[in-house]
N, CA, C and O atoms as a GROMACS GRO file, in nm:
protein
  324
    1MET      N    1   2.072   6.761   9.004
    1MET     CA    2   2.105   6.740   8.864
    1MET      C    3   2.226   6.647   8.856
    1MET      O    4   2.325   6.666   8.927
    2LYS      N    5   2.217   6.550   8.773
    2LYS     CA    6   2.325   6.454   8.754
    2LYS      C    7   2.379   6.468   8.612
    2LYS      O    8   2.304   6.476   8.515
    3ILE      N    9   2.511   6.470   8.603
    3ILE     CA   10   2.576   6.479   8.472
    3ILE      C   11   2.641   6.346   8.442
    3ILE      O   12   2.719   6.294   8.522
    4ASN      N   13   2.610   6.292   8.329
    4ASN     CA   14   2.671   6.167   8.284
    4ASN      C   15   2.765   6.197   8.168
    4ASN      O   16   2.738   6.284   8.086
    5PHE      N   17   2.875   6.126   8.163
    5PHE     CA   18   2.964   6.140   8.050
    5PHE      C   19   3.021   6.004   8.015
    5PHE      O   20   3.025   5.912   8.097
    6ASP      N   21   3.065   5.994   7.894
    6ASP     CA   22   3.121   5.870   7.842
    6ASP      C   23   3.271   5.872   7.868
    6ASP      O   24   3.346   5.943   7.801
    7GLU      N   25   3.315   5.794   7.966
    7GLU     CA   26   3.456   5.793   8.004
    7GLU      C   27   3.547   5.748   7.889
    7GLU      O   28   3.655   5.803   7.871
    8LYS      N   29   3.503   5.650   7.812
    8LYS     CA   30   3.584   5.603   7.699
    8LYS      C   31   3.598   5.712   7.593
    8LYS      O   32   3.705   5.729   7.535
    9ALA      N   33   3.490   5.785   7.568
    9ALA     CA   34   3.496   5.894   7.470
    9ALA      C   35   3.589   6.004   7.518
    9ALA      O   36   3.665   6.061   7.439
   10LEU      N   37   3.584   6.034   7.646
   10LEU     CA   38   3.673   6.135   7.703
   10LEU      C   39   3.819   6.091   7.689
   10LEU      O   40   3.904   6.171   7.650
   11GLN      N   41   3.847   5.967   7.721
   11GLN     CA   42   3.983   5.914   7.709
   11GLN      C   43   4.031   5.923   7.564
   11GLN      O   44   4.145   5.961   7.539
   12LYS      N   45   3.944   5.888   7.471
   12LYS     CA   46   3.978   5.894   7.329
   12LYS      C   47   4.008   6.038   7.286
   12LYS      O   48   4.095   6.062   7.202
   13LEU      N   49   3.937   6.131   7.344
   13LEU     CA   50   3.954   6.271   7.311
   13LEU      C   51   4.088   6.327   7.363
   13LEU      O   52   4.155   6.402   7.292
   14VAL      N   53   4.126   6.291   7.485
   14VAL     CA   54   4.247   6.348   7.545
   14VAL      C   55   4.374   6.268   7.515
   14VAL      O   56   4.484   6.318   7.535
   15GLN      N   57   4.361   6.145   7.469
   15GLN     CA   58   4.478   6.059   7.449
   15GLN      C   59   4.582   6.118   7.354
   15GLN      O   60   4.701   6.112   7.384
   16PRO      N   61   4.542   6.177   7.240
   16PRO     CA   62   4.646   6.235   7.152
   16PRO      C   63   4.729   6.344   7.221
   16PRO      O   64   4.850   6.351   7.200
   17ALA      N   65   4.665   6.426   7.302
   17ALA     CA   66   4.739   6.530   7.374
   17ALA      C   67   4.834   6.469   7.477
   17ALA      O   68   4.946   6.516   7.494
   18MET      N   69   4.789   6.365   7.544
   18MET     CA   70   4.874   6.296   7.641
   18MET      C   71   4.994   6.230   7.572
   18MET      O   72   5.105   6.233   7.624
   19ASP      N   73   4.970   6.171   7.456
   19ASP     CA   74   5.079   6.109   7.380
   19ASP      C   75   5.184   6.212   7.341
   19ASP      O   76   5.304   6.188   7.353
   20GLU      N   77   5.138   6.329   7.293
   20GLU     CA   78   5.231   6.435   7.254
   20GLU      C   79   5.310   6.487   7.374
   20GLU      O   80   5.429   6.516   7.362
   21MET      N   81   5.244   6.499   7.488
   21MET     CA   82   5.312   6.546   7.608
   21MET      C   83   5.422   6.447   7.647
   21MET      O   84   5.534   6.488   7.679
   22ALA      N   85   5.391   6.319   7.645
   22ALA     CA   86   5.491   6.217   7.679
   22ALA      C   87   5.608   6.221   7.581
   22ALA      O   88   5.723   6.211   7.622
   23LYS      N   89   5.578   6.235   7.452
   23LYS     CA   90   5.685   6.244   7.350
   23LYS      C   91   5.777   6.362   7.377
   23LYS      O   92   5.899   6.350   7.367
   24GLY      N   93   5.718   6.476   7.412
   24GLY     CA   94   5.798   6.595   7.440
   24GLY      C   95   5.891   6.576   7.559
   24GLY      O   96   6.009   6.610   7.553
   25TYR      N   97   5.837   6.521   7.667
   25TYR     CA   98   5.921   6.494   7.784
   25TYR      C   99   6.030   6.393   7.748
   25TYR      O  100   6.144   6.408   7.792
   26ASN      N  101   5.997   6.291   7.671
   26ASN     CA  102   6.097   6.191   7.633
   26ASN      C  103   6.210   6.252   7.551
   26ASN      O  104   6.327   6.221   7.574
   27ARG      N  105   6.176   6.339   7.457
   27ARG     CA  106   6.280   6.407   7.378
   27ARG      C  107   6.371   6.489   7.469
   27ARG      O  108   6.494   6.482   7.459
   28ASP      N  109   6.310   6.566   7.557
   28ASP     CA  110   6.388   6.650   7.647
   28ASP      C  111   6.477   6.567   7.740
   28ASP      O  112   6.593   6.601   7.762
   29PHE      N  113   6.423   6.458   7.793
   29PHE     CA  114   6.500   6.375   7.885
   29PHE      C  115   6.612   6.301   7.812
   29PHE      O  116   6.720   6.281   7.869
   30GLU      N  117   6.590   6.260   7.687
   30GLU     CA  118   6.697   6.195   7.610
   30GLU      C  119   6.812   6.292   7.588
   30GLU      O  120   6.929   6.255   7.603
   31SER      N  121   6.780   6.414   7.552
   31SER     CA  122   6.882   6.516   7.531
   31SER      C  123   6.958   6.544   7.662
   31SER      O  124   7.081   6.553   7.663
   32LEU      N  125   6.883   6.558   7.769
   32LEU     CA  126   6.944   6.583   7.900
   32LEU      C  127   7.034   6.468   7.941
   32LEU      O  128   7.143   6.490   7.994
   33ALA      N  129   6.990   6.346   7.917
   33ALA     CA  130   7.068   6.227   7.954
   33ALA      C  131   7.203   6.225   7.882
   33ALA      O  132   7.305   6.191   7.941
   34ARG      N  133   7.202   6.260   7.753
   34ARG     CA  134   7.328   6.262   7.678
   34ARG      C  135   7.424   6.366   7.736
   34ARG      O  136   7.545   6.343   7.743
   35GLN      N  137   7.370   6.478   7.775
   35GLN     CA  138   7.454   6.588   7.823
   35GLN      C  139   7.500   6.571   7.968
   35GLN      O  140   7.609   6.615   8.003
   36TYR      N  141   7.418   6.508   8.052
   36TYR     CA  142   7.445   6.508   8.195
   36TYR      C  143   7.479   6.373   8.256
   36TYR      O  144   7.497   6.364   8.378
   37ARG      N  145   7.489   6.269   8.177
   37ARG     CA  146   7.524   6.138   8.233
   37ARG      C  147   7.658   6.148   8.307
   37ARG      O  148   7.756   6.201   8.254
   38GLY      N  149   7.660   6.097   8.429
   38GLY     CA  150   7.781   6.099   8.510
   38GLY      C  151   7.808   6.228   8.584
   38GLY      O  152   7.902   6.237   8.662
   39LYS      N  153   7.725   6.329   8.561
   39LYS     CA  154   7.742   6.458   8.629
   39LYS      C  155   7.678   6.452   8.768
   39LYS      O  156   7.595   6.366   8.795
   40PRO      N  157   7.716   6.544   8.856
   40PRO     CA  158   7.658   6.548   8.990
   40PRO      C  159   7.508   6.583   8.987
   40PRO      O  160   7.463   6.661   8.903
   41VAL      N  161   7.435   6.525   9.080
   41VAL     CA  162   7.290   6.547   9.090
   41VAL      C  163   7.258   6.696   9.099
   41VAL      O  164   7.165   6.743   9.033
   42GLU      N  165   7.333   6.769   9.179
   42GLU     CA  166   7.305   6.911   9.198
   42GLU      C  167   7.325   6.992   9.070
   42GLU      O  168   7.270   7.101   9.057
   43GLN      N  169   7.402   6.941   8.977
   43GLN     CA  170   7.420   7.007   8.848
   43GLN      C  171   7.304   6.974   8.754
   43GLN      O  172   7.270   7.055   8.668
   44ILE      N  173   7.245   6.858   8.770
   44ILE     CA  174   7.137   6.812   8.682
   44ILE      C  175   7.002   6.872   8.722
   44ILE      O  176   6.920   6.902   8.636
   45LYS      N  177   6.981   6.890   8.851
   45LYS     CA  178   6.850   6.935   8.901
   45LYS      C  179   6.800   7.065   8.837
   45LYS      O  180   6.682   7.071   8.801
   46PRO      N  181   6.882   7.169   8.821
   46PRO     CA  182   6.830   7.291   8.758
   46PRO      C  183   6.786   7.268   8.613
   46PRO      O  184   6.688   7.327   8.568
   47ALA      N  185   6.859   7.184   8.541
   47ALA     CA  186   6.821   7.154   8.402
   47ALA      C  187   6.688   7.079   8.397
   47ALA      O  188   6.605   7.106   8.311
   48LEU      N  189   6.669   6.987   8.489
   48LEU     CA  190   6.542   6.916   8.497
   48LEU      C  191   6.428   7.011   8.531
   48LEU      O  192   6.320   7.004   8.472
   49GLN      N  193   6.453   7.099   8.625
   49GLN     CA  194   6.351   7.196   8.665
   49GLN      C  195   6.308   7.281   8.546
   49GLN      O  196   6.190   7.312   8.532
   50ARG      N  197   6.403   7.319   8.462
   50ARG     CA  198   6.371   7.399   8.343
   50ARG      C  199   6.280   7.322   8.248
   50ARG      O  200   6.189   7.380   8.188
   51ILE      N  201   6.305   7.193   8.233
   51ILE     CA  202   6.220   7.111   8.145
   51ILE      C  203   6.076   7.111   8.195
   51ILE      O  204   5.984   7.134   8.118
   52PHE      N  205   6.058   7.086   8.322
   52PHE     CA  206   5.922   7.081   8.376
   52PHE      C  207   5.854   7.218   8.368
   52PHE      O  208   5.735   7.226   8.337
   53LYS      N  209   5.929   7.323   8.395
   53LYS     CA  210   5.872   7.458   8.387
   53LYS      C  211   5.834   7.491   8.243
   53LYS      O  212   5.726   7.546   8.218
   54LYS      N  213   5.921   7.457   8.148
   54LYS     CA  214   5.894   7.483   8.006
   54LYS      C  215   5.766   7.414   7.960
   54LYS      O  216   5.692   7.469   7.879
   55ARG      N  217   5.740   7.297   8.012
   55ARG     CA  218   5.625   7.218   7.969
   55ARG      C  219   5.502   7.240   8.058
   55ARG      O  220   5.401   7.172   8.043
   56GLY      N  221   5.512   7.336   8.150
   56GLY     CA  222   5.397   7.368   8.234
   56GLY      C  223   5.375   7.272   8.348
   56GLY      O  224   5.269   7.272   8.411
   57GLY      N  225   5.475   7.189   8.376
   57GLY     CA  226   5.461   7.091   8.483
   57GLY      C  227   5.528   7.137   8.611
   57GLY      O  228   5.600   7.236   8.614
   58LYS      N  229   5.503   7.062   8.715
   58LYS     CA  230   5.566   7.088   8.845
   58LYS      C  231   5.623   6.956   8.895
   58LYS      O  232   5.572   6.848   8.863
   59ILE      N  233   5.729   6.968   8.974
   59ILE     CA  234   5.794   6.849   9.028
   59ILE      C  235   5.845   6.882   9.168
   59ILE      O  236   5.898   6.991   9.191
   60SER      N  237   5.830   6.790   9.258
   60SER     CA  238   5.878   6.811   9.396
   60SER      C  239   6.030   6.793   9.399
   60SER      O  240   6.088   6.732   9.310
   61ASP      N  241   6.091   6.847   9.503
   61ASP     CA  242   6.237   6.834   9.515
   61ASP      C  243   6.280   6.688   9.529
   61ASP      O  244   6.380   6.649   9.469
   62PRO      N  245   6.208   6.605   9.607
   62PRO     CA  246   6.249   6.464   9.613
   62PRO      C  247   6.241   6.394   9.476
   62PRO      O  248   6.328   6.314   9.442
   63GLU      N  249   6.136   6.424   9.398
   63GLU     CA  250   6.126   6.366   9.264
   63GLU      C  251   6.238   6.416   9.175
   63GLU      O  252   6.297   6.340   9.098
   64LEU      N  253   6.266   6.545   9.186
   64LEU     CA  254   6.374   6.606   9.108
   64LEU      C  255   6.506   6.537   9.138
   64LEU      O  256   6.583   6.506   9.047
   65SER      N  257   6.534   6.514   9.265
   65SER     CA  258   6.658   6.447   9.306
   65SER      C  259   6.663   6.304   9.253
   65SER      O  260   6.768   6.258   9.209
   66ASP      N  261   6.548   6.236   9.258
   66ASP     CA  262   6.542   6.098   9.210
   66ASP      C  263   6.570   6.091   9.059
   66ASP      O  264   6.652   6.011   9.014
   67TYR      N  265   6.502   6.175   8.982
   67TYR     CA  266   6.527   6.178   8.838
   67TYR      C  267   6.672   6.215   8.808
   67TYR      O  268   6.735   6.154   8.721
   68ALA      N  269   6.724   6.314   8.879
   68ALA     CA  270   6.862   6.358   8.856
   68ALA      C  271   6.961   6.245   8.884
   68ALA      O  272   7.057   6.227   8.810
   69GLN      N  273   6.937   6.170   8.991
   69GLN     CA  274   7.025   6.057   9.023
   69GLN      C  275   7.019   5.952   8.913
   69GLN      O  276   7.122   5.899   8.872
   70GLN      N  277   6.900   5.923   8.865
   70GLN     CA  278   6.886   5.824   8.758
   70GLN      C  279   6.958   5.868   8.631
   70GLN      O  280   7.024   5.788   8.566
   71ILE      N  281   6.945   5.996   8.598
   71ILE     CA  282   7.014   6.048   8.480
   71ILE      C  283   7.165   6.039   8.499
   71ILE      O  284   7.236   5.997   8.408
   72SER      N  285   7.213   6.076   8.615
   72SER     CA  286   7.356   6.068   8.645
   72SER      C  287   7.406   5.924   8.631
   72SER      O  288   7.516   5.900   8.582
   73ASP      N  289   7.323   5.829   8.676
   73ASP     CA  290   7.360   5.687   8.672
   73ASP      C  291   7.344   5.625   8.533
   73ASP      O  292   7.382   5.510   8.512
   74GLY      N  293   7.289   5.700   8.439
   74GLY     CA  294   7.272   5.647   8.303
   74GLY      C  295   7.145   5.567   8.282
   74GLY      O  296   7.134   5.494   8.184
   75VAL      N  297   7.049   5.579   8.374
   75VAL     CA  298   6.922   5.507   8.360
   75VAL      C  299   6.834   5.581   8.260
   75VAL      O  300   6.819   5.703   8.268
   76LYS      N  301   6.777   5.509   8.165
   76LYS     CA  302   6.689   5.572   8.067
   76LYS      C  303   6.550   5.589   8.129
   76LYS      O  304   6.492   5.495   8.181
   77ILE      N  305   6.500   5.712   8.123
   77ILE     CA  306   6.369   5.745   8.178
   77ILE      C  307   6.272   5.760   8.061
   77ILE      O  308   6.298   5.834   7.967
   78ILE      N  309   6.160   5.689   8.069
   78ILE     CA  310   6.061   5.693   7.961
   78ILE      C  311   5.926   5.732   8.020
   78ILE      O  312   5.878   5.671   8.115
   79PHE      N  313   5.866   5.834   7.961
   79PHE     CA  314   5.732   5.876   7.999
   79PHE      C  315   5.632   5.809   7.906
   79PHE      O  316   5.653   5.801   7.785
   80ARG      N  317   5.524   5.761   7.966
   80ARG     CA  318   5.417   5.697   7.888
   80ARG      C  319   5.286   5.766   7.920
   80ARG      O  320   5.265   5.816   8.031
   81SER      N  321   5.199   5.766   7.823
   81SER     CA  322   5.068   5.826   7.847
   81SER      C  323   4.963   5.720   7.873
   81SER      O  324   4.847   5.752   7.895
   0.00000   0.00000   0.00000
């Protein structure tokens, strides 16, 4: 049995949810950036972990460290869907 589906229709269906997810992460990261710019990476990592946990996501420790360093350095992080 072969199942066919319309990939474009599926993308159209899930895109609004992906857009909302990206917006949520962007809001959280903007708030975090204001609060933690210039702070030590080890202080930022737990706050980042809470964001991912709150949103049902997972992040590896190396990614967590990378994002934390960027936030500490004042780099703006933008999620796109």
